[in-house]
Structures are given as C-alpha cells and as structure tokens.
N, C-alpha and C positions, 0 to 999 in steps of 0.2 A: 794827630787829628783822626787817623783811621781807628786808633785804639779807643778814642773818646766816642766816635760814632758807633763802634761795635758795642760799647757799654750801653749807650743810649738805646740801640736797637734791642739789646737783651732786656733792658728795663721795660721797653715798650711791649716786647713779646710777653714778658711775665705779667704785665698789667692786663694785656689783652687776654691772656690765658686765665687769669683770675676772674675777669669780667665774664668770660665765656662759661666758666664753671658755675659762677653765681647765677647767671641767667638760666643755665641748664637746670640747676637744682630748683630754682624758682618755678620754671615752666613745668617740670615734672610734679612739683608739689601742687600746682594749680589743678592738675589732672587727678590728684589723689585725695584732695581735701574734702571732697564730697563723700568719701568712703570712711568716715570716722569710726563707724562700728567695726569694720574689718581691721582698721589700723589699731584700734584699742585691743582687739582680740590678739592681733599679732604682737603688740607690745607686752601684753600679759604673758603670752607664750615665751617671748624672749626673756622676760624677767624670771620666769620660772626656770628656764634653761640655765641662766646665770647662777641661780640659787643652788640648783641640783649639781652643777659642775663644781661649785665650791664645797658642797657637803660630801661628795663621794671620796675625795682624798682624806678628809677628816675621819671618815669611817674606816678607811684603809689604815691610817695612822693608829687608830684605836685598837684595831686587831693586832698590829705588830707590837705596840708598846704596852698594852694592858691585857688583852685577852690571852695572847700566846703565853706571856710569862706567868700569868695566874692560872693557866689551864682551865679557863671558864668555857667549857664546851657548849653549854646552853647559850651563853652570850654570843659565842662564835656563830651558831646557827641563826640567831636573831639578827646579828649584824649582816650576815650573808644575805638573808632575806631582804633586809633594808637596802643593801646595795643593789640587788636585783630589781627591787621595786623602784628605786631611784633611777636605775638605768631604763626601766620600762617607761616611767613617766618622762624621762628625758627623750625617749623615742617618740612618745605621744606628742609632746610639746614641739619637738623638731618637725614632726609631720604637720602639726597645726600651723606653725609659723610659715613653713614652706608652702602649704596649700593656700593659706590666707594671702600671702604675698604674691602668689601666682594669680589669684583673682584680682588683687589690686593692680598688679603690673599690667595684666592683660586689658583691664578696663582703661588704665592710663594710656596704653599704647593705642587702643581702639579710639579713644578721644583725640589723641594727637594725630593719628593718621587721618581721621576724618577732618580734623581742622586743617591739616596741610592740604588734603585733597580739595576741600571746598575752597580754600584760598587759591589754590592753583587754578581751579575752574573760574574764579572771579577775575583772574588776570587777563589783560588784553592781548591782542595778537602780537604786539611788539615784543612781549615777553617770550612768546613761543617762537618768534623769529630769531631770538638770540640764544635760545636753549634747545638742546637736542632731546628727542623723545626718550632715548635710552637713559640719559642722565637723570631726567625727571622720574623715570620709573625706578631707578636705583635709589633716589631719595625717598620715594614713597614706600618702598619695600625694605631694602637692606638697611638704609640709614635709620629708619624708624625702628626696625627690629633691634638694632644695636642698642638703642636707648632703653630697651626692656631690662638690660642688665642693671640699670640704675635703681630699679624698683623691684629687683628680684629678692628672693629669700636670702641669698648669699650676701647681698648688700645690706639687707635689713639686719642680718645676724651680726653685723659690725656693732650694732647697738648693744646686743647681748655681750659681745666680746669686750666692749668698753666698760660695761657694768662689772663684768667678771674681772677685768684687768684692775679696776679701781679697788674692788673688794680684796683681791689677792695682794696687791701692793700694800694696802693698809695692814693686812694680816701679817705679811712678811716683816714689815717694819716693827710691828708689835712684838713679833717673836724674836727676831734677831736682825738688828739694823745693819750690821756689817754684811751679813749674807744678802740682805735685801739690796744693798748698794751694789754688790757684785752681780746680783741678778739683773739690775737695771743698767749696768755699765755700758752695755752694747746699744742701748736705745738711741743715744745721739748719733752713733754711726749708722744705725738703721734709718734715721730721719734724713741725714745728709745723703745717703745712698738713694733713698726714695726721691728726694728732690732733684738729684742729678739726672736720674733716668726719666722723670716725669715728663718734661717738655719734649725730650727726644722721642719717647714712645708715642706721644700725641702726634708729632710731626710725621713720624713714620706711618702711623695708621691713617692719617689724613691722606697721605699719598696713596695708600692702599684703596681708600674709598674712591678717590679720583680715578685711579686706573681701573677700578671695578666698573665705574660709570662709563668709561671709554669702551670697555669690553661689552657692556650692555648696549651702547650705541651701535657698535659694529654688528652685534647679533641682531638687533632690531632692524637695521638697514638691510642686512643679508636676507633675513626671513621675509621681510615685506617686499623685497625686490627679487625673490628667487626666480621668477619667470624670466626677467631680464638677464639675470646671471646665467641661467641655463641657455637662453637663446644666443648669448655671446660666448658660450663655452668658457666662462670665466671662473669656474669652480676652483681651479688650482690657484689663481690669483687671490681670490677671496680667502681660501684656506691659508695661504701664505701670510696674508695680512692679519687674519685672526690669530695665527700662530705667533706672530710678532707681538701682538697685544697680550696674548696669553703669557708669553715669556716675560714681558714687562710686568704683568700682574704677579707672576711667580717670583720675580726678583724683589718686587716691592714687599710682597708678603713674607718672603724669607728674611728680608732685611728687618722688618718690624718684629717678626718672631725671634730673630737673633737677639734683639734688645731685651725682649721679654724673657728669653731663655737664659740670658746672662744675669738678668736682674734677680730671678728667683733663686738660683744657687748661691748668689752672694748673700741674700737674706738668710737662706738656710744655714750657710757657714757661720754667719754672725750669731745665729741662734745657738749653734753647737758650741761656739766660743763661750757664750753665757752659760750653757749647760755644764761644760767642762769646768769652768771656774766654780760653779755652785757645787759640783760633785767633789772636786778636790778640797775646797775649803770646808765643806760639810763633813767630809771624811776626817779631815784634820781636827775639826771641832769634836767629832764623835770619839776620836782617839784620846782626846783630853777630857772626855766626860761632859762636855758642854752641850752636846746634842745626842739624841737617841737615833737609832736606825729608822724608827718610824718617822722622826722629824725629817731625815734625809729623803726618805721615800715620798713624804708629803711635799717637801720642797721641790723635788724633781717633778712630781705630778703638777704642782702649781706652776712650775716653770714651763711645763708643756702647755698648760692653759694660757700662760702669758705669751708664749710664742705663737699660739693659734691666732690671736688677734693680729699679731705682726705679719704672719703669713697671709691671713685674710686681707689685711690692709695692703700688702704688696700686690696681691692678685687684684684687689679692688682698684689700685692705682692704674694698672694696665687696662682694666675694663673702663674706668672713668676716662682715660685718655682716648680709648677707642670711641667711647660714647661722645666725648667732646668734639672729636674730629667729625663724627656723623652729625652732631647737633649744629655745628657751624654751617654745614651744608644745608640742613633743614632751615636754619634761621635765615640764610641767604634768600630762600624762597618766601618765608613768612614776612621778611622785612621789605619785600618788593611791593611797592604801592602801585596799583593799576592806574594808568593814565585815563582810561575810560571808566567813569563811575557815576553814580547817581548823586547829584548835589542835594543838599539838605532841603532846598526849596523846590525840588523837582516834583512835577505832578504826573499823574497817570494820564497818558494820552487818550483823549476821547475817541470814539469810533471815527477813524480817519476817512476824509474824502480823498486824500492822496495828492494834494497840491504840494509840490516840493520845489524849493527855491534855493539855489546857491548864490550867496551874496558876497562878492569880493573875497572868495575863498583862496587861501594859500595852504598848501600841504606838501610835506616832504617826509619820506620814510627815514632818510638820513639827513642830518643837518648839512646845509650847503648844496643839496642836490634836489631842488624843488621839482615836484611832479605837476602841481597845479599852481598858477600864479594869477592873481587878480581875476579869478574865474567866476563867471556869471552864467547861470543856466536855470531855466524854469521847466519843470515837468508838470503839465496840466493834468488835473484829475480826470479819470476815466478815459485817458488817451494813452497811446503807445508811443514812447520816445525811443528811437534806436540810436546807438552810438557806434560809429565806424571810425576806422583809422588804423594806422600802422601799429605794430606791437610796441608797447612802451609809451603810447600816446596818452595814457591815463584813463582808459575806459573802465577797467576793472576797479581802479582806485575810486572812481565816482560811485560805483556800486558799494564798495566797502564803506565809504563815508556815509552813504544814505542809511546803511544798516548800523552805523556807528560802531563798526569794528575798529575804527581808528577815529580820533578826534582831530579836527583841523587845527593848524597853528594860528591862523588869522582868519577873520571873516566869520560868517555864520551860515548854517544850513537850516532852513525853516520847513516844517511840515504843517500845513494848514495854519500858517502864521505863528506856530510855536517853534522857537529855537530848539534844535535837537538836544542841546545840553540842558534844557529846562523840562524835559519829560524823562520819565524813568526808562532805562534801557529795556527792561522786560516788556513794558507796555508798548514800546516802539516795535520791537522785534516780533511780538506776538501778532502784529497786524501786517507782517511781511512774509512773503514766501520767496525762497531763492532756489532756482533750478540752474545748476552749473554744469559745465562740461565734465568736471571730475565729480562723479556721483559718489557720495559716501553712504554705504550701506553697512548695517551691523551684521554680526555673525548670529543671525536668528532666523525666524521664519519670514515669509513674504508678508503675512498679516502684521507681524510686529514692526516691520520696516515701514509699511504704509501708515500705520497708526503711530509712528514715533512722535510726531508733533501734536497728536491728539489721542493720548492713551485711553481716554474714556469712550472712544468711538465704538459704535455698535458694529456687529458683523454686516448689517445691511448698509451702513454708511461706508464701511471699508469697501464693500463690493461696488457700491455706486461710484465711489472715487476711482476704482480700478476700471470700471466700464467707461467712465468719462475720459480716462487717460489711455483708452484703447489697450488696456493691459489684461482685462478679464479673460480674454480668449487664451492667451498663452499661459496664464496662471492655472486655469482649469485643465489645461493639457497635462500638467504634472499630476502624478498619481495621488499626491497628498494635497493638491490644490493650494489654498491659502496657507496651509500649515507646512508647506515645503521649506526645509532649511536651505538657505541660499549660500552657505559657506562664508568664510572670511572675506569681507569686502565684496560680497556678491560674486564670488569666483565662478559659481555654477550658472550664471546668467550671461547673456550676450550684452554688448554695449547698448543696443536699442532697448532691450528688456529692462536693464538697469535704469535707463533714462525715463522710461514710462512709469516705473515704480516711483521715481523721484517726482514726477508730475502728479501721480496719484496722491502722494504725500502732500503735495501743495494743494491739490483739490480739497483734501480732507480738512486742512486748516482754514480754508476759505479766506485767504489773505486779501486785504484791501490794496496792498502794494505788491507787485510781482516783479522780481528781477530774474531775467534769463541771461545768464553769462555763458555765451558760446554753447548753448544747450544742445545744438545739433552738429557742432563742428567736427566731431570725430565719428559720425555715423555714416553708414552707406545710404544710398538714395532711398531704398525701400524703407529703412528704419526712419529716415528723416521724414518721409511722407506720413508714417504712423504718428510721429511726434507732432508734426504740423497740424494734423487733424485733431489731436488731443489739445494742442494749444489753442486752436481756433475756438474751442469750447471754454477754455480757461480764461482767456484774455478779456472778453467783453465785460464792461462794468467795473474794471479795475484800472488803477494807474500802473502802467507797465513800462519797465525799462529793459530794453533788449540790447545786448552786446553781441555783435556778430561780425564775422569775417565774410561769411557767405551773404552777398547782397541780395540774393534771391529770396532770402528768408525775411527781409525787412522792407520789401517794396510797398507793403500795405500800411506801414507805420504812419501815424499822423504827423510825426516830426522826426526827421533824421538829422543828427548832429555829427559833423565831421570834425574829428580831433587830430591835432598834430602837436606833439611836444607840450601837452597840457593846455593848449589854446584851441578855441573854436574857430575853425577855418570857414565853415559854411553851415547853414542851417536851413531846412525847408523840407518839403515832401519829395518823393522820388522824382516825379516829373519835373518839378521846379529845379532841382539840383542838376538834373541831366541837361536842361536847357542852359544853365549857367556855364557849362563846360569848364568847371573848376576841378578841385581835388576829387570830389565824388565821381564826376564823369571819368576821370583818369582811372580811379579804382574800378569802376564799372567796366570800362573798356578792357582792363586787364583780365577780368573774369569772363566777360562776354565780348570778345574782340570783334564780332561781326553783327551781333544782334541789333544794336542800336542803329548802326549804319543802314542795315536792311530796313528797319522801321522808318527811318527818315526818307529812304528812297521810295517807300510805298506812299508816304504823304506827298 
C-alpha cells in the first residue's frame, strides 16, 4: 500500500511539475510576443551562429586533408582569412543575439513585475493578514528576477544549439554511420541523468526561495522595529535569530548547489566518454585507411559542438528548475482572487450625502469567530457618530466595513441607499477620509505627504490645508518648510505633528465621509488640543464616524453608540447616556471618577 501511494505521489508530482513548466513558458511567452521584431532579429542571429559553427570545422578539415598535402600556400592564406572572418561574424552574431535577448528579457520581466505588483495592490486586506511583508518583497524582486533566466541569451542559444545539433548529426550519419552511432551512444544516458536530477533540483531551489523569504521577513521586521529593539537592548537576541535563519539559508543553498555541482560533472564525464569512443574508433579507421586525419579533427570539432548543446541543456535544466520554483511562488499570488472587488454591474457612487446604514450585518475575520452579528446601525448624514466600548468590541471593524476594506458575510451596508457592493470601490473611497492613531507617512517631503491623496493640488491648496490642520506654524519652522524631508515613516516628526499632517491630508481631499479611528489616543494633552481645534474645522458639513477611548473627545457627538462583543448596548447623546446610568456611565466614571458626581451635587 505504501509503495503504491509513493508511486501515485511521484506521478502527481511529475504531472504538477509538467503543468508548472508549461504554464511558466506560456506566461513568459505572453510577455515577449509583442516584441516580434527583436525576436526575429534574435532568431536570425541564432541561425547565423549555427551555420558558422558548422562551416569552421569544414574549413579546418580542408586545410589538413587538401591544402597541406598539396602545399597550396595561396589557398592556405585564403582559408585562414575565411576562418578569421567566420570567427569575427560569429562574435558579431553572438553579441547581437545576447543584446537582443537582454532587451526582450528585461521587457518581459518589467511587464511581469508590474503585473504582479498591480495584482498585489488589488488584493484585499485578508490577503495581507495572511502574508508577511518580507515574503511579498522576495516574490516581487528575487523570484521575478529569477525568471529572467528563461528569456536570457543563454536560454535562447539553445535554439541555435538544436539547429547545430540536427545539422551535425545529419552530416555525421552521411559521412560514417558507425562513428555517428558511437557519437550519439551517450545521449540516452544524458537524458536519464537529466530527468533524475530535474525534480530534485527544483525541490531544492524551492526551499532556497522559501528560506530566502523568511530571511527577508526577519530583516524587514528588524529594520522597521529598530527603535523597539534598541529600547529593550535586544540586539543580541535579534542577531542570534537572524544568524539561525542565515544558517538555514546557507544549508539550503549548499544542498541545492550540491545537486547542481554533482549534475554538471556527470554530464561532462559522459561527454568525455563519447569523445574517447570517437577518438579511438576514428584512429582505428584512419589506421585502416577508411578516414583521414582531417576527418578525425572535424569529427572531434563536431563532437565538441554536439556536447555544447548538452552542456547548455544541463545548465538550462538547473536554471529552469530554479525558475520553476520561483514561478510557483509568483503564481500563488497571481492566482489569489480578491474577495473585495467591483462587480460587473457596479456604478460610480454619486457625490455622497453620507447616510450609512448597517442592515442585519454579520462579519467575522475567521470562520466561527464572529465580530458582528445581526448588527443594525444608522449614521445620519452631516452628523457625528461616536463609537465607544472595550477593546475587541468591533469599533474599528465597523470603520473597515464602511471603507469596504472587508466585505460582510451576511446582510448589507448602504450608503445613500446604494449597497456598498453595488458601487465601485474607488468611487467609494475617493469620498472618504480616514485619520487613524497609526499615521502612515511616506519617506518624502511634507508637501508630498499632504498632497498624497490629491497629487494635483496647488501650493496654495496645500498651505490652506496645513493652516486648517494647525500644522502651518511648525512646518514653516523647518529651514526647508514644506520641502522638508520627514524620513522613513515620519521619524523626524513628533506624534502630534504627524497627526496634524494626516488631518491636513484629509482636508485636502475634502471627503464627504470622515472616519477618525483613535486619532488622539496616543497624544499628549497639548497635542490633543491642537488636533481638536483642527478637527473642529474639518467635521462640520460631513458625516463623521469617531472611534475613541477618551470620552472627553466625543461629548459633542450627535450620537454615541456603546458597543460590547459586536452588539449595541446603548445609543444616545452624552447627557442622555449619563442619565441612563448604563455601560456608558460606567466607562465615564472610570475616566472621570468625581466629575459627574460633583455636577449632580451642584444641581
């Protein structure tokens, strides 16, 4: 039974391997088919190389068998010139094929990388929840670069080698069929050896790609969290972990290289077996007058040309297996279908009033672990709705669902009467602005970061947004003003300054719907006051959803919704909820243990 299962697994592995190779070749062909002019030029160069490689041994044979015995000095000079000319043309056509295929391969890789990057950007957040940044970076860079070998000049030269191989085999059989058979006797052994090593090399290099991705993940995590690492004096721990991953990568690379290193000498030894047989049999034939010395020299030259495709093919097998391992990882991303997408009948959302309704919504990040169940909520346009509750109660989830970063499993969410799934994602998000506790800034200038959502904004509009966000003063305090580089993730700015740039960015896009997700939770009192003044200018006339732990920031909200375990516990304005003495009152008393009692005593 185990033997049968092993055979079945091997057959399935071979079938999968063949499908992968076929798909890989097809995919790369799709990225080169638009470059027919360059491909034709490359094919002509390859054909010319094959012809010249076939001619040069014939010229050598002619010198040995005819010109030397006849002492034709003039013909010797002419033939020497022809050989040099043929060698020069060979170099020219080798350069042409190499350069042309570099152009083709780079264009193909350019298109494939862009396709993969655009597809990666189109995927929803669930995909990013499941995949690490370092691994995705490895697929977009190293794995894509590996595929370049498939469209390289060396790979394309296989075509020339095949043409040369066919021409030489025909000539050998025409000249001496016995010697031709000896020449080809090692080919079946070469085929079997190549097949034996093929799958093993692919598996080995797939492991190398995976370990390389793990190494990238570790590096990305370390560099992005360098401040935390230093604050906890964890350099030695991180260095030890990176060393372990590096050692794993070293062992995987050595293991894969060992297979390639074994494979090449075996191929070379089989080639020498063929050469020895030809040399011995040819010498025996020459001793009996059936062949000339020139014939033997030509045969050995042709044998070298026959072995060149075999060596190239053996090297190509290694490259193809490396590329196949990389291509499988790329295909895993390309085959991923986003769960959040525009339906065929989706319309562009008209300018929104901002009326948002949750109708019997159910949602879970993981199956069997619901966050929202039978959830109903209405956010009225031009009003501010605040969400409060314990961590994990579903506050941020509601914001994600409104922005359609995730789709609900059941129920519907409406905006101005339109189900979110019936409007295009882009038109929905273009009318929304999100200011979160974790501000995301690019490694660019202040101007570029403010204008990120509206790249066409003028300098006056950017300045007006900064003034409204209470950011203009600190911006102009920098020597370069709005052209000041802020460093990676805004490392040169304080938390309050980052947040004000985020609000300026929201001002500039002029959103109809504004989501504030813990926008002031991590700020000191002074910074919070700056933010609150900026928000007081931004909120009026918009539908606003505020998620907050600090209840002092949402007391003026038109509607406060208290959530627990994905359910609405209470709803009303600040004063109404305090009088009910429910969950909101308990949360308020925890933050302001004496204030409300004092106010009651005054009454």
